[in-house]
C-alpha positions in Angstrom: 29.4 10.8 14.7 28.8 8.4 12.3 30.6 6.7 9.1 28.9 5.2 6.1 30.6 3.5 3.6 29.1 3.4 0.5 29.3 0.6 -2.3 31.9 2.4 -4.1 34.2 2.1 -1.0 34.2 5.6 -0.4 33.5 6.6 3.0 31.1 9.5 4.2 30.9 11.3 7.4 27.7 12.5 7.7 28.6 15.2 10.2 30.8 16.9 7.9 29.8 16.0 4.5 26.5 16.9 2.4 23.7 13.8 2.4 23.5 14.1 -1.3 26.7 12.2 -1.6 25.0 9.2 0.1 21.7 9.9 -2.2 24.1 9.6 -5.7 24.9 6.4 -4.4 21.8 5.1 -3.5 23.3 2.0 -1.5 25.3 2.2 1.9 26.9 -1.4 2.9 27.9 -0.7 6.4 27.8 1.1 9.1 30.1 2.5 12.2 27.7 4.7 14.5 26.0 5.0 17.6 22.2 4.3 16.7 20.4 7.2 18.9 23.1 9.8 18.3 22.9 9.4 14.3 19.4 8.7 14.3 18.8 12.1 16.4 21.2 13.9 14.1 19.4 12.6 10.7 16.0 13.9 11.8 17.7 17.2 12.8 19.2 17.3 9.7 16.1 16.3 7.9 14.0 19.0 10.0 16.6 21.6 8.6 16.9 21.1 5.0 13.6 19.5 4.1 15.2 17.7 1.1 14.9 14.1 -0.2 18.1 13.1 0.1 18.1 13.6 3.8 15.1 11.3 4.1 16.6 8.3 1.9 19.6 8.6 4.3 17.2 8.2 7.1 15.3 5.2 5.4 18.6 3.5 4.6 19.9 4.0 8.1 16.7 2.3 9.6 16.7 -0.5 7.1 20.4 -1.7 7.9 19.6 -1.6 11.5 16.3 -3.7 10.7 13.9 -1.3 11.6 11.5 -2.2 9.2 8.1 -0.1 10.0 10.2 3.0 10.6 12.2 2.3 6.8 8.7 1.8 5.2 7.4 5.0 6.8 10.5 6.9 5.5 10.3 5.3 1.9 6.4 6.2 1.9 6.8 9.8 2.2 9.5 9.6 -0.6 7.4 7.9 -3.2 5.9 11.2 -3.5 9.3 12.6 -4.3 11.0 13.4 -7.8 10.7 10.5 -10.2 14.3 9.0 -9.3 13.8 9.2 -5.2 10.2 7.4 -6.2 11.5 4.9 -8.1 14.4 4.0 -5.4 11.6 4.0 -3.0 9.5 1.8 -4.7 12.2 -0.6 -5.0 13.5 -0.4 -1.5 9.7 -1.1 -0.2 9.2 -4.2 -2.2 12.6 -5.6 -1.0 11.6 -4.6 2.7 8.1 -6.2 2.5 9.9 -9.2 1.1 12.1 -9.6 3.7 9.8 -9.0 6.6 6.3 -8.9 5.3 4.4 -11.7 7.6 1.3 -9.6 8.6 -1.6 -9.0 5.7 -2.5 -5.4 6.5 1.1 -4.5 6.6 1.8 -6.0 3.1 -1.6 -4.0 1.8 -0.9 -0.9 3.2 2.7 -0.6 2.0 2.0 -1.9 -1.3 -1.0 0.4 -1.8 1.6 3.2 -1.7 3.9 1.7 -4.3 0.6 0.9 -6.6 -1.1 4.1 -6.5 2.8 5.7 -7.7 4.2 2.6 -9.8 1.5 -0.1 -10.7 3.9 -2.1 -12.5 6.4 -2.3 -9.8 3.9 -2.8 -7.1 2.3 -5.7 -8.7 5.8 -7.4 -8.0 4.9 -7.8 -4.5 2.0 -10.6 -5.5 3.6 -11.7 -8.8 7.3 -11.7 -8.0 7.5 -12.6 -4.3 8.2 -16.0 -3.1 8.2 -14.8 0.3 4.8 -13.7 0.2 2.9 -15.7 3.4 0.5 -18.4 2.1 -2.3 -17.3 4.4 -2.9 -14.3 1.7 -4.5 -16.2 -0.9 -4.9 -15.5 -4.4 -8.6 -14.3 -4.0 -7.5 -12.1 -1.1 -4.9 -10.4 -3.5 -7.7 -9.8 -6.4 -10.0 -8.6 -4.0 -7.5 -6.2 -3.0 -6.3 -5.0 -6.2 -10.2 -4.7 -7.3 -10.0 -2.3 -4.5 -7.4 -0.1 -6.0 -9.2 0.5 -8.8 -9.1 4.8 -8.7 -5.2 4.3 -8.9 -5.2 1.8 -11.9 -8.0 -0.1 -13.3 -5.9 -3.0 -15.0 -4.5 -4.5 -11.9 -6.8 -7.0 -11.4 -6.3 -8.0 -15.1 -2.5 -8.1 -14.7 -2.6 -10.1 -12.0 -5.2 -12.7 -13.4 -3.2 -13.0 -16.4 -0.3 -13.6 -14.3 -2.5 -16.5 -12.6 -3.8 -17.9 -16.1 0.1 -18.8 -17.2 0.8 -21.0 -14.0 0.1 -24.5 -14.6 -0.5 -25.0 -10.5 -3.3 -22.9 -10.1 -7.2 -23.4 -10.1 -8.8 -23.0 -13.5 -11.2 -20.6 -12.2 -9.0 -17.5 -12.7 -8.7 -18.4 -16.2 -12.5 -18.1 -16.3 -12.4 -14.9 -14.0 -10.1 -13.3 -16.5 -11.9 -14.2 -19.6 -14.9 -12.6 -17.5 -12.6 -9.3 -17.5 -11.8 -9.3 -20.9 -15.6 -9.5 -21.6 -16.5 -6.6 -19.5 -13.8 -4.6 -21.3 -15.2 -5.4 -24.6 -18.7 -4.4 -23.4 -17.5 -1.4 -21.9 -16.1 -0.4 -25.0 -19.0 -0.9 -26.9 -21.0 1.1 -25.2 -18.6 4.1 -24.8 -18.9 4.1 -28.4 -22.8 3.4 -28.9 -22.5 0.3 -30.8 -24.1 -3.1 -30.3 -21.4 -5.5 -32.2 -17.6 -5.6 -32.3 -17.8 -5.7 -35.7 -19.2 -2.3 -35.7 -16.7 -0.8 -33.4 -13.6 1.0 -34.3 -12.4 1.3 -30.7 -8.9 -0.2 -30.9 -9.5 -1.6 -26.8 -12.4 -3.6 -28.3 -10.2 -5.1 -30.9 -7.7 -5.6 -28.5 -9.6 -7.5 -25.8 -11.4 -9.2 -28.4 -8.3 -10.8 -29.7 -6.8 -11.6 -26.2 -10.1 -13.6 -25.4 -9.9 -15.3 -29.1 -6.5 -16.4 -27.8 -7.3 -17.7 -24.5 -10.6 -19.7 -25.6 -7.9 -21.1 -28.5 -5.3 -22.1 -25.6 -8.0 -23.5 -23.5 -9.1 -25.6 -25.9 -5.7 -27.0 -26.9 
């Protein structure tokens, strides 16, 4: 029916071997198969076994045939699986968005899936992505990350810290970051019920005061 050749050179016949063998290797280099027959078989196996290794194999199958949407949908479900499967799904989703993401809604929709389960990895879509379309502005990304505060309330701050390090970017983003720090300081003071940083024993207040002072000193220099 179909033969996969794994990265270690071992060939695996899906029709006769467990899909766990493919899952353990995580990557598949080449495919020699009939697309429709293999897709039908993998879906049938998935419906029967209901195991993540079967869904991972299906996602990799779609990826190799450059069926990006089907692959992204498969990885989206896999993010809800065990830790190793989730981490793999995050990495593969980011690679797909970097290769095929040319639509803002598509990028934001699938980025949300990653940011909800692995914020650090999800931010790479916007920080470490030279292929990010130019029509998605820094302001678009900031507004988008701010809307996801229910998943992780530091997304906007981390992205602004990335922008503040760039020399080719508008300085207003540094001002926005400074205001973020000020807001975190105020929040910490209110939670503790004190009025000044000197009175506070909240470690977050001290951390953001140090960040703010360092930022001001850097801007002055």
